[in-house]
N, C-alpha and C positions, 0 to 999 in steps of 0.2 A: 373764534369769534370775538373774545374780549379785546384782541388787538386789531380787529378788522377796521380799516378806515371807514368813515361815514359814507363816502362815495360807493364803496363796495357793498356796505350794508343796505343801501337803498336799492340795490339790484336783487336782494334776497327774495322779495315778493314775486319776482318773475320765475324763481326756481322752485317754489313750493306752493301748495294750495292754501296753506295757512301757516303763519309763522310759528304757531303753537305746536306744530309737528317738530320744531327744532328745540324749543324750550318753552315752559309754561309754568304758571302757578294757578291753582284752581281750588275751590271749596268743594269738599266731598263729605260723605258720611258713611260710617261703617254699617253693615247690614245684619251681621250675626255675631255669635259668640258673646263673651262677657262684656265687650265694649260696643255692643249694638247701639246705634244711634249717636255714637260719639262723632262730633263734627271735627273735621281735619282740614288743613290747608296743605295741598300736595305740591311740592316743588320738583321740577325736573329741569336741570340746567342745560342738558344737551352735551355736557362734558363728562358724563359718567357719574354725576352726583345727583341722587334723588333722596328726598327726606319729607316726612310728614310732620306738620306742626299742629299742636293741640289747641284748638280755638277756645275750649272751655277750661284750660289749665295754663294760664300765664304765657301762652305762645311758646311753651316748651316743645321739645322735639321727641316725637314718639318713636320713630324708626328712621334709620339712615343707612343707605347703601352706596358704596362706591364701586363702579364698574360691575355691579351685580353682587358684590360681596357684602353681606350684612355686617354692620359695624357695632351697633348698639345691643345691649342686653335686654331681654324681655322676661317679665314675670308671668308665670302660668295663669295667674288670676286676672291679668290685664291691668288696665289703668283705673277704671271707674269704681271698682269695688275691692281695691287692693289696699290693705292696711299698711303694707310696706311701700308706700307711694314713692319714696325716694329711691326705690330699688327697681324701677322699671322704666324702659325707654332710654333713649340716648342722652337726653338732657332733662333734668329736673332742677328747677331753680328753688333753692331753700331760703327762707327768710319770711318777712322782713323784720319780724320781732325777735326771732331766734334762729340760730343754726346750731347743728350738732346736738348734744345731749339736752334733755329737758332741764329747765332752770326756772325758778321763781314762778312755778305754775304754768309755764309756757311749754307747748308741745315740742317734741324733737323735730328739728328742722323747720319749725314754724308752720304757717298755713298758706303761704303764697302759692304753693303748687296746687292748691285747691281752688284758686281764684279764676272766675270767668273773665273774659276780655271784651272790651268794647273796641271793635275793629275801626280803624280810622283810615286805612289805605291798603290796597292790594293790587298787584298787577305786574306787567312786564314793561320795562322801559327800554325800547330799542334805540331811542334817540339820545340817551345819555352819553357822556364821554366814554364811559365803560358800560355797555348795555347790561342790564341786570334785572333779576326778579326781586320782588320785595313784598313784605307785609308789615304793617304798623298797627299798634294797638295800645290801649292803656288799661291799667288795673288800679282801682282805688282801694287802699288797704288800711283799715283802721288798726291802730296800735293799742296795746294794753294800757298805756299811760293816758289815753284819750286823744292823742294826736292822730292825724290822718296823713298817710303818705300816698303819693300817686306815682306809679311806675309807668313810664312811657317806653315802649320797646319797639325796635325796628330790626327785622331780620332781612338780610339781603344776600344775594348770591349772583356772581357774574355769569351772564349767559355764555355757554361754551366752556365754563371753568369748572374747577373742582374745589371750590372754597366757599365758605359762608362767613358772614360777619353778624354778630349780635351787638347792637348798641342800646344801652340802657341809660335812662335818666330818671332819678328818683327825687321828687320834690316834696317837701313838707308843706302841705296845703292847709295846715291848721294854725291855730294861735299858740300851740304848745311845742316846746322842744321835744325831740325824740332821738333815740339811739337806733340806728339802722344797721342790720346785719344781712349779708347776702353771700350765698355760696352756690356755685354752679356745679351741680353733681353730674359729671359726664361719665356714663357707664359704658365701657367697652367690653364686648363679649366675644365668644368664639365666632369665626376662626381667627380674629385678630388676637384675642387673649389665648395664646397657645405657646408651647415651648419655643424658645428663641426670641419671644417678644421682649423688648427692652425700652425703658423710659429714661430719658435724659433731660436734665435742666442745664442748658448750655452744654458744657463738656462733661458735667458731672452725672454719673449714673445714679438715678433715683431708685429704680427697682427693675426687676426682670422676672421672667417665668422660665424656670429650668424644667428639664424632663423629669417626670414623676419618679422614675426608677422603681425601686422596691419599697419606697416609703408609703405608709398608709395615708389615705386622704385626711386632711384636717377636719376636726369636728367643730371648729369655731372660726370666724373671720379673723384676719389680722388686725392689729391695732393700727389706726390711722397715724400717719406722720405728716407734719406740717413744717414748711420752711419758707423763708423769704425768697422771692424770685430775683430781686434786684434788676427787673426788667428783662431777664433772659427768656428765650423761647423754650417751651417744653416740646420735645420730640418723642414720638413713639414709632417703633419699627418692628415688624415681624417678617423675617425672611421667608422665602418660599417653603411651603409645608405640604408635602405630597402633591396633590393636584391643585392645591390652593396657591395662587401666585402671591408673591411678597406684597406687603402693603405698609404704608407709612402715613403718619399724621403729624402735623405741626400746629401747636397752639401758642398764640401770642396774646398777651393781655396788657392793659395799662398798669405799669408798675406803681403809679402814684395812688390809684384808687382800688386796685386789686393786688396788694403787695405780697400775698402768700399763695402757695400751691400746696394743697393737701393731697396725698396719695393713699390709696386704700385698696386692699385685695381680699376677696372672698373666694378661696380656692375649693370650697366644699362642693361635693357632687351636686348637680342640678343648679349650681350658682355660677361659679367660674366668672366672676366679675373683676375687672380691673378699672378702678375709678380714678380719674384726675379731676381735682376740684379747686379751681381758682376761688379765692375767698378774701373778704376785706378785713377779717379779724383772725387773731392767732388762736392756737389750740392750747387749752390748759391741761395739766396732767390728769385732772378728773374727768376729762372728756367734754367739758363745757367750753364756751368761747370766751376769749379775752374781749376787751372793749371794742365795740363797733364804731361806726361813723356817727358823730353827733351832728344832727341837722337842726338848726334854728328855724323858727317859722319863716317860710318863704325861701329857705336855702335849697340848693339843688346839688345832687351828686351825679357825676357823669362817669360812665365807663364803657369799655368795649372789649370784646374778645373775637379773635379770628381763628378759624380752623381751616386748614388746607390738607388735601390728601394726595398721595402719589403712590 
């Protein structure tokens, strides 16, 4: 359907009772468990990609499936009462005052992930050059220095496709300068995070998961590693594993505004997380972050990342 000419698209209503049986985006709410009442925005592209977006948490992605295969990691305590909030769901956006280890009295990974959203748009666009599903919203984020930043976010996914794009715009809407940090915490879990899985930056191997063998399971997570991307794509692939088919993902970002990729692995039992983290600031040896992006009053930072699955 992404490549279907407009003339052919116009015949689709004659073939279905409702176009939303092919692809849809809709607001829903969970009914039970630790996340009862949580408002979500459910995407179904009709191309094998489904994902739920958290309306009360920066339009981050709670769960994602490709052709029925779960991709993201889930914490047993859920989203809303989970102290390890950066360790649940497929995407947790960290920032904007801090990312990584606590510093200068600021919490680990900042407070953006706890921020509710003002929705500004939602729906299916069948008449666009590339038909797509979309949601847009904004978050107003006060900074410790007294400045105020406003994040405008747009998530879109082509109808009939297996990709999604996140476009972010951060504007300093105050009269004070501010340093902005942002890290996109993408948590991949089983059955993608399994033996044979490999992550590459361009042609370079960043990390992989080997068979456990006779080694005892680790008792602590690995140390994160950070490097510049120089605009290269990050690819993740896991070959067929028993009855699970092979699966791959490709992540592309803007090298000018998200110049680094951080990788992190927690192979402990009941964790098994493989994290890919595009970020706008470098990692210091003590676990804190290097300088972020300085935004003068009225200045705006733009960035985007695209994920595709096969």
